[in-house]
C-alpha positions in Angstrom: -73.4 -91.1 -51.0 -76.7 -92.7 -51.8 -77.0 -96.4 -50.8 -79.1 -99.0 -52.5 -80.2 -101.7 -50.2 -79.6 -105.3 -50.9 -80.9 -108.4 -49.3 -78.2 -108.6 -46.6 -79.3 -105.1 -45.5 -83.0 -105.8 -45.8 -83.5 -106.9 -42.2 -82.3 -103.5 -41.0 -83.8 -101.4 -43.7 -87.0 -103.1 -44.7 -88.4 -105.9 -42.6 -86.5 -104.9 -39.5 -88.5 -101.7 -39.0 -91.9 -103.3 -39.3 -94.0 -106.0 -37.7 -95.3 -108.5 -40.2 -99.0 -108.6 -41.1 -99.6 -111.8 -43.0 -102.6 -110.8 -44.9 -102.7 -108.3 -47.8 -104.4 -105.1 -46.8 -106.6 -102.5 -48.7 -105.1 -99.1 -49.2 -108.0 -96.7 -49.6 -108.0 -93.9 -52.3 -108.3 -90.3 -51.2 -110.2 -89.3 -54.4 -113.7 -90.3 -55.5 -113.3 -93.2 -58.0 -115.3 -92.9 -61.2 -118.5 -94.8 -61.8 -117.8 -98.2 -63.5 -118.2 -98.9 -67.2 -118.0 -95.2 -68.3 -114.6 -95.4 -70.0 -113.8 -97.3 -73.2 -111.2 -100.0 -72.9 -107.9 -98.7 -74.3 -105.5 -100.9 -76.2 -101.7 -100.6 -75.4 -99.8 -99.4 -78.4 -97.6 -101.9 -80.3 -93.9 -101.1 -80.2 -92.3 -101.0 -83.7 -88.8 -102.2 -84.4 -86.2 -99.5 -85.4 -84.2 -102.0 -87.5 -84.7 -105.5 -88.9 -82.0 -108.0 -89.9 -82.1 -111.5 -91.2 -82.5 -113.0 -87.7 -83.0 -110.1 -85.3 -85.6 -107.4 -84.7 -84.1 -104.3 -83.0 -86.2 -102.2 -80.6 -85.5 -99.1 -78.5 -87.5 -98.2 -75.4 -87.0 -95.3 -73.1 -88.3 -95.4 -69.5 -89.3 -92.1 -68.1 -91.8 -90.2 -65.9 -95.0 -89.0 -67.6 -98.5 -87.8 -66.8 -101.4 -89.7 -68.2 -105.2 -89.6 -67.7 -106.3 -92.8 -65.8 -109.2 -91.4 -63.9 -111.4 -89.2 -66.1 -110.4 -85.5 -66.0 -107.4 -86.2 -63.7 -103.7 -86.4 -64.5 -101.6 -89.2 -62.8 -97.9 -89.2 -62.7 -96.4 -92.6 -63.8 -93.1 -94.2 -64.5 -93.7 -95.6 -67.9 -92.0 -97.6 -70.7 -92.2 -95.1 -73.5 -94.1 -93.0 -71.0 -97.3 -95.1 -71.1 -99.2 -97.4 -68.7 -99.3 -100.2 -69.6 -96.1 -100.1 -71.6 -96.2 -100.8 -75.3 -96.9 -104.3 -76.4 -94.0 -106.1 -78.0 -95.0 -108.7 -80.6 -92.4 -111.4 -81.2 -92.2 -114.3 -83.7 -90.9 -117.6 -82.6 -87.4 -118.1 -83.8 -86.7 -114.4 -84.4 -84.4 -112.8 -81.8 -85.3 -109.4 -80.3 -82.6 -107.0 -79.3 -84.2 -104.4 -76.9 -82.1 -101.3 -76.1 -83.6 -99.9 -72.9 -82.7 -96.4 -71.7 -83.3 -95.4 -68.1 -84.5 -91.8 -67.8 -85.9 -92.3 -64.3 -84.4 -91.0 -61.1 -83.9 -94.6 -59.8 -82.3 -97.8 -61.0 -84.4 -100.2 -63.0 -84.1 -103.9 -64.0 -86.4 -105.4 -66.7 -87.5 -109.1 -66.5 -89.3 -110.8 -69.4 -91.7 -112.9 -67.3 -92.1 -116.3 -68.9 -89.2 -115.9 -71.2 -86.5 -118.5 -71.8 -83.8 -116.0 -71.7 -79.9 -116.0 -71.2 -79.0 -115.0 -67.7 -77.4 -111.7 -68.6 -80.8 -110.6 -70.1 -83.1 -112.2 -67.7 -83.5 -109.2 -65.3 -81.6 -110.6 -62.3 -82.6 -108.2 -59.5 -79.2 -106.8 -58.9 -78.3 -106.3 -62.7 -79.3 -102.6 -62.5 -79.5 -100.0 -65.1 -78.6 -96.9 -63.2 -80.1 -93.5 -64.1 -78.7 -91.8 -67.1 -78.2 -88.6 -65.1 -76.4 -88.4 -61.7 -73.8 -90.6 -60.0 -75.9 -93.0 -58.0 -74.0 -96.0 -56.7 -75.3 -99.5 -55.9 -74.3 -101.4 -52.8 -76.0 -104.7 -52.7 -73.4 -107.1 -51.5 -73.5 -108.9 -54.8 -70.0 -109.3 -56.5 -71.7 -110.8 -59.6 -74.1 -107.9 -60.2 -73.9 -106.5 -63.8 -74.4 -102.8 -63.5 -75.0 -100.6 -66.5 -75.1 -96.8 -66.7 -78.0 -95.2 -68.6 -78.9 -98.0 -70.9 -78.6 -101.8 -71.6 -79.5 -104.2 -74.4 -81.6 -107.2 -73.5 -81.4 -110.2 -75.9 -84.6 -112.3 -76.1 -84.1 -115.4 -78.3 -87.8 -116.3 -78.5 -87.0 -120.0 -79.1 -90.2 -121.1 -77.3 -93.9 -121.7 -77.9 -96.3 -119.0 -78.7 -97.6 -117.5 -75.4 -98.7 -114.4 -73.6 -95.7 -113.1 -71.7 -95.2 -109.8 -70.0 -92.2 -107.6 -69.0 -91.9 -105.6 -65.8 -89.5 -104.0 -63.4 -87.5 -106.4 -61.2 -85.2 -104.1 -59.1 -84.2 -105.8 -55.9 -86.2 -104.5 -52.8 -88.2 -102.1 -55.0 -90.2 -104.2 -57.5 -93.5 -103.6 -55.8 -93.6 -99.8 -55.9 -91.9 -99.6 -59.3 -94.5 -101.9 -60.9 -97.2 -100.0 -59.0 -96.1 -96.8 -60.7 -96.5 -98.3 -64.1 -93.6 -100.5 -65.1 -95.3 -103.4 -66.9 -96.3 -104.3 -70.4 -97.3 -107.2 -72.7 -94.9 -109.4 -74.7 -96.7 -111.7 -77.1 -94.9 -114.5 -78.9 -96.6 -115.9 -82.0 -95.8 -118.9 -84.1 -97.0 -120.6 -87.3 -98.7 -123.5 -85.6 -100.9 -121.3 -83.5 -101.6 -118.9 -86.3 -102.8 -121.8 -88.4 -105.6 -122.5 -86.0 -109.0 -121.0 -86.5 -109.0 -119.1 -83.2 -110.2 -115.4 -83.1 -107.5 -113.1 -84.6 -106.8 -109.4 -85.2 -109.1 -107.0 -83.4 -110.8 -110.0 -81.7 -107.6 -111.1 -80.0 -107.4 -108.8 -77.1 -104.9 -108.6 -74.2 -106.3 -107.5 -70.8 -103.9 -106.4 -68.1 -105.9 -106.5 -64.9 -104.5 -104.7 -61.8 -105.6 -102.6 -58.8 -104.3 -99.2 -57.8 -105.1 -96.6 -55.2 -105.1 -92.8 -55.8 -104.3 -89.7 -53.7 -106.5 -86.7 -53.7 -104.4 -85.1 -56.5 -104.8 -88.2 -58.7 -101.3 -89.5 -58.0 -100.8 -93.2 -57.1 -100.9 -94.0 -53.4 -98.4 -96.6 -52.2 -97.2 -97.1 -48.6 -93.5 -97.0 -49.3 -91.2 -96.1 -46.3 -89.2 -94.0 -48.8 -91.6 -92.4 -51.4 -88.5 -91.5 -53.5 -87.6 -95.2 -53.8 -84.0 -94.2 -53.6 -82.7 -95.3 -50.2 -85.0 -97.2 -47.9 -86.8 -100.4 -49.0 -90.0 -101.6 -47.5 -93.6 -100.6 -46.8 -95.5 -99.4 -43.8 -96.3 -101.9 -41.1 -99.8 -102.7 -42.1 -98.9 -103.6 -45.7 -96.2 -106.2 -45.1 -98.6 -108.9 -46.4 -99.3 -107.1 -49.7 -100.9 -103.9 -51.0 -104.4 -104.0 -52.4 -105.8 -101.1 -54.4 -109.5 -100.1 -54.4 -109.7 -99.2 -58.1 -109.6 -101.9 -60.7 -107.8 -101.0 -63.9 -107.9 -102.9 -67.2 -105.2 -101.8 -69.7 -104.8 -98.8 -67.5 -108.5 -97.7 -67.4 -110.8 -97.9 -64.4 -113.6 -100.5 -64.9 -113.8 -100.0 -68.7 -116.3 -101.1 -71.2 -115.8 -102.8 -74.6 -118.3 -102.9 -77.5 -118.2 -106.3 -79.1 -119.8 -108.1 -82.0 -121.9 -111.2 -81.5 -118.9 -113.4 -82.3 -116.1 -115.2 -80.5 -113.3 -113.2 -78.9 -110.0 -114.3 -77.5 -108.9 -112.6 -74.3 -105.4 -112.8 -72.9 -105.9 -112.3 -69.2 -103.0 -111.1 -67.1 -103.1 -110.5 -63.4 -100.6 -107.7 -63.0 -101.6 -106.8 -59.5 -99.0 -106.7 -56.7 -101.0 -108.9 -54.3 -104.7 -109.3 -55.4 -106.2 -112.5 -56.7 -109.2 -112.7 -58.9 -112.0 -115.2 -59.4 -113.5 -114.1 -62.8 -117.0 -114.9 -64.1 -119.5 -113.5 -66.5 -122.7 -111.9 -65.3 -125.0 -113.1 -66.7 -123.4 -116.4 -67.7 -124.1 -117.6 -71.3 -126.9 -120.0 -72.1 -124.7 -123.0 -71.4 -123.6 -121.6 -68.0 -120.0 -122.1 -68.8 -119.0 -118.6 -69.9 -115.3 -119.3 -70.7 -113.5 -121.7 -72.9 -109.9 -121.7 -71.6 -107.4 -122.3 -74.4 -104.0 -121.4 -72.8 -102.1 -120.8 -69.6 -98.8 -119.1 -68.8 -96.8 -121.2 -71.3 -99.1 -121.1 -74.2 -101.9 -123.3 -75.6 -103.3 -126.2 -73.6 -103.7 -129.6 -75.2 -107.4 -129.1 -75.5 -109.9 -126.4 -74.6 -111.6 -126.5 -71.2 -115.1 -125.2 -70.4 -115.1 -123.1 -67.2 -117.7 -121.2 -65.2 -115.0 -119.1 -63.6 -111.3 -118.4 -63.9 -109.1 -118.0 -60.9 -105.9 -116.0 -61.5 -103.2 -115.1 -59.0 -100.6 -112.4 -59.4 -98.4 -112.9 -62.5 -100.5 -115.8 -63.9 -102.0 -115.6 -67.4 -105.0 -117.4 -68.8 -106.3 -117.2 -72.3 -110.1 -117.6 -72.8 -112.6 -117.6 -75.6 -115.9 -115.8 -74.9 -118.7 -116.4 -77.5 -120.9 -113.4 -77.5 -123.3 -115.0 -80.1 -124.8 -116.6 -77.0 -126.2 -113.2 -76.0 -128.9 -111.2 -77.7 -127.9 -108.0 -79.5 -128.1 -105.1 -77.0 -126.9 -107.2 -74.1 -124.5 -106.0 -71.5 -122.3 -108.6 -69.8 -120.1 -107.8 -66.8 -116.8 -109.4 -66.0 -117.1 -109.9 -62.2 -114.5 -110.7 -59.5 -116.0 -113.2 -57.0 -112.9 -113.0 -54.8 -114.1 -109.7 -53.4 -117.1 -107.5 -52.7 -118.0 -103.9 -53.4 -116.3 -101.9 -56.2 -113.5 -104.4 -56.6 -116.0 -107.1 -57.4 -116.3 -105.5 -60.9 -113.7 -105.7 -63.6 -115.2 -104.5 -66.9 -118.3 -104.5 -69.1 -118.9 -105.9 -72.5 -121.7 -104.5 -74.7 -123.0 -106.6 -77.6 -123.7 -103.9 -80.1 -123.4 -105.4 -83.6 -123.9 -108.5 -85.7 -121.0 -109.9 -87.7 -120.1 -113.1 -89.5 -117.9 -115.3 -87.4 -115.3 -117.3 -89.2 -113.5 -118.5 -86.0 -113.8 -121.8 -84.2 -112.3 -123.5 -81.2 -110.5 -126.7 -82.3 -111.0 -129.9 -80.3 -107.2 -130.2 -80.1 -105.0 -127.2 -79.5 -101.5 -128.5 -79.1 -99.2 -131.4 -78.1 -97.7 -131.2 -74.6 -95.6 -134.2 -73.7 -95.8 -135.0 -70.1 -92.6 -135.1 -68.2 -92.0 -138.4 -66.5 -91.5 -138.1 -62.7 -89.4 -141.3 -62.8 -86.9 -139.4 -65.0 -86.3 -136.7 -62.4 -82.6 -136.6 -61.4 -83.2 -134.6 -58.2 -86.1 -133.8 -55.9 -86.0 -130.7 -53.8 -88.3 -129.2 -51.1 -89.0 -125.5 -50.6 -91.2 -124.1 -47.9 -92.5 -120.5 -48.2 -93.3 -118.8 -44.9 -92.8 -115.9 -42.6 -89.6 -116.1 -40.6 -86.6 -114.3 -39.1 -84.9 -112.0 -41.4 -81.7 -110.7 -39.8 -83.2 -111.0 -36.4 -86.6 -109.6 -37.3 -89.9 -110.7 -39.0 -89.9 -111.1 -42.7 -90.6 -113.6 -45.6 -88.4 -116.6 -46.3 -87.8 -119.7 -48.3 -86.7 -122.7 -46.2 -86.1 -120.2 -43.4 -83.7 -118.0 -45.4 -84.1 -114.5 -46.8 -82.8 -113.7 -50.2 -79.1 -113.5 -50.5 -77.5 -113.0 -54.0 -74.4 -114.8 -52.8 -76.2 -118.0 -51.6 -77.2 -120.7 -54.1 -80.3 -122.7 -53.2 -80.2 -125.2 -56.1 -77.8 -126.1 -58.8 -79.6 -128.1 -61.5 -77.7 -129.4 -64.4 -78.5 -128.3 -68.0 -81.2 -130.4 -69.6 -81.9 -132.5 -66.5 -85.4 -133.0 -65.0 -86.1 -132.1 -61.4 -89.1 -132.2 -59.2 -89.7 -129.4 -56.7 -92.1 -129.9 -53.8 -93.5 -126.5 -52.7 -95.3 -125.9 -49.4 -96.5 -122.7 -47.7 -97.9 -121.0 -44.6 -100.2 -118.6 -46.4 -101.0 -118.1 -50.1 -97.9 -117.4 -52.3 -97.9 -117.3 -56.1 -94.5 -118.8 -56.8 -92.7 -117.9 -60.1 -89.6 -119.6 -61.6 -87.4 -117.8 -64.0 -86.0 -119.4 -67.2 -88.1 -122.6 -67.1 -91.7 -123.7 -67.6 -93.0 -126.5 -65.5 -95.9 -128.9 -65.2 -98.0 -129.3 -62.0 -97.9 -133.1 -61.5 -101.3 -133.2 -59.9 -103.0 -131.1 -62.5 -102.1 -132.0 -66.1 -104.9 -129.8 -67.4 -102.9 -126.7 -66.5 -100.4 -127.1 -69.3 -97.0 -125.3 -69.1 -96.8 -122.9 -66.2 -94.2 -120.4 -64.9 -96.2 -119.3 -61.9 -98.3 -121.5 -59.5 -100.5 -120.3 -56.7 -99.7 -122.1 -53.4 -102.7 -122.6 -51.2 -102.2 -122.9 -47.4 -102.1 -126.5 -46.3 -101.6 -127.9 -49.8 -98.4 -129.3 -51.2 -97.7 -128.7 -54.9 -95.2 -130.8 -56.9 -93.8 -129.3 -60.1 -91.6 -131.0 -62.7 -89.4 -129.2 -65.2 -86.4 -129.6 -67.5 -83.7 -127.0 -67.0 -83.0 -126.4 -70.7 -82.0 -123.3 -72.6 -79.1 -121.7 -70.8 -76.5 -122.1 -68.1 -76.3 -119.4 -65.4 -77.8 -117.7 -62.4 -81.6 -117.2 -62.0 -84.1 -116.6 -59.3 -87.4 -118.0 -58.1 -89.7 -116.1 -55.8 -93.1 -115.3 -54.5 -94.9 -112.9 -56.9 -96.8 -111.1 -54.2 -94.5 -108.2 -54.9 -94.4 -107.0 -51.3 -93.3 -110.5 -50.2 -90.7 -110.6 -52.9 -89.3 -107.2 -51.9 -89.2 -108.4 -48.3 -86.8 -111.2 -49.1 -89.0 -114.2 -50.3 -86.7 -115.1 -53.2 -84.0 -117.7 -53.9 -81.3 -118.5 -56.4 -80.7 -121.4 -58.7 -77.8 -121.8 -61.0 -77.9 -124.1 -64.1 -74.6 -125.8 -64.5 
């Protein structure tokens, strides 16, 4: 019998076999990477509904192995939603429900989480709610009596009763999220609404999602990942040196290495997503525009900010999103502009290149006011909680913990009441991007950030977040979005009662 490892087994199967290295580590490719800026930026295909009713759009999505060309002239085996990497973009409308039937044609279980979605618990992608492979008789033993196991396929219901925002969906299988996302299981999910559409922001082909991630490649073009069990069937965990996170040495944007994009001398809206397992980015334009600001940030994880913010650089941790306007009219025709990553040196300090190749009339504008975001009042908080993210003992060995505890599906770490406001104080030993399911929150010390679902904890800094637990009752998780940390038990439960 094949055994799937849950959190209670993780100390023996994952963390217990390895000695923790707190810092993320580079995994070198065994193939010569291509020269940057030679490949055109691809656009992920948009998934089309198979049926439309008065209130619901119905979609079907198969998940299966495929071969795609990522490095020029080389085939790479991926696990893909509809066989692509990134997966197809789902475009949703606020107030219209989506029913997504997902079919698992992979040799391993999957779980799909709509990151940033206000979603009922049975469709949220709880890490033990597996879709087992369509073929075979694999069993799951995760010490979770509440796990909802499906065979072959499952329907996810996404209500979309939330603001327009850039969301994304990705695999969330317990103990194996890192390697399964690394193999390709991620895609954009864009919610639109009438209020945002009425603004004069760039639209159509000038509204571009950019999924930024890093990968490493073997000599034959396959993805390299330091899994203890490359089959991802039995044994969770990574090799000793990569306990702190896996960094690739090839930067991909929408699945292409260091691509280029030809643009007009107009404004563009870019939806930036950090889909890396562990890498942070500090993005800037080289050269900067004439004003030296480069970016006008208009949105964060949870949608539009109250007002646009001029920025010289954009820092983005794993799972965070930031939407920016770049005005290419500030560059002469024929200019080349490089999106750099100041968080690193060498090849990974480059992201992509823009080429200003044509002149067009620009009918877009950036409004002085973007949206209304009422501030939650800390005095209205019914409960205040403290959570410390750190290394610790996991079943007698080194691992990653929250308040000294590894993830356990049977333990509840918080039980907020429906529609009540809470304040959570978050502290850390090293950097951890912390993500909460179900809710969006506000960072009390930084009102400019708007609504967030992921916040990057910096060592030595305390972050207080405030949120209202509205939407649905049920069991959800919060966790570090360094995916190796998450897989190695840095996850907790909360249940909205």
